[in-house]
N, C-alpha and C positions, 0 to 999 in steps of 0.2 A: 504494500500500500504506500503510495507516495506521501511524503511529509506535507503538512499543511502549508509550509513555507516554500512551495514549489517554485516561486518566482525568484528566489535569491539564495545563493550558497553563502552569502556574507552575513546572514542573520540567523544563526542557529537557535532561534527562540520563537515562541508564539506569544503575542500580546493577549493577555487574559482579561484585562480590564483597564480602564483609564478614567481620568476625571481631573478636577481642579480642587486644590485644598483651600483652606480658609485664608491663606496668604496670597492667593491668586496664582499659585504655581501649578503647572500642569504635571501630571505624572501618569505612568502606566505600569501595571504589574505584568510580569512576564513569566513564562514557563520555559526554562532552559533544560538541556539534557541532564544537567546535574541537579536540578531542582528549581525552586522559584527565585525570581530576581525582580528588581524594579528600577525605574529610571525617573528622575525628576528633571523638569526643564523649568527653571525659575524665572520669574518676571524680570529679574535684573540681568538676564542673559547668561547666568551660570547654569551648569547642569551637573548632575550627579548620577552615577550608576552604582548599583549594588548587585553583584553577580552571585550565581549559585555556588561558586567555588570559594566564597567568602572574600573575594577581592572587591575593591571599590575603586572608583575613578571619579575625581572631581575636577571640573574646569571652571575657573572664575569668570570666563567669558571676556576677560579684559585684555588678553594677550600679554606678551612680555614674559620675562623669566619668572618662574615660581607660580605661574598662573594655573598649572595643572598638576595634580597629585594623584599618583596611582599607589594603592596599597595592595600588595600581593597577598595571597592566601597565607603565607608564612609570617606576615606582619611587616615585612620589609616595605619601606616607603620610598618611592621614586618621584622626584619632582622634575618637571620639564620647564 
């Protein structure tokens, strides 16, 4: 049976829900092969991912150094 994401091999997840929270930030919940995940897209241009492997990614949306932070499943933090 083909995967629900038949259109793209770059997105190994299925969006399971979406909405806007009380701060006006949009979000969606996702199902990934390893479990559940979610993504926030904030009104100030920043965005945040929490993945099923316990990694996270935050981008301030402002550009420049230190604007993006990736935290690996083992707890290591990488800044771009």
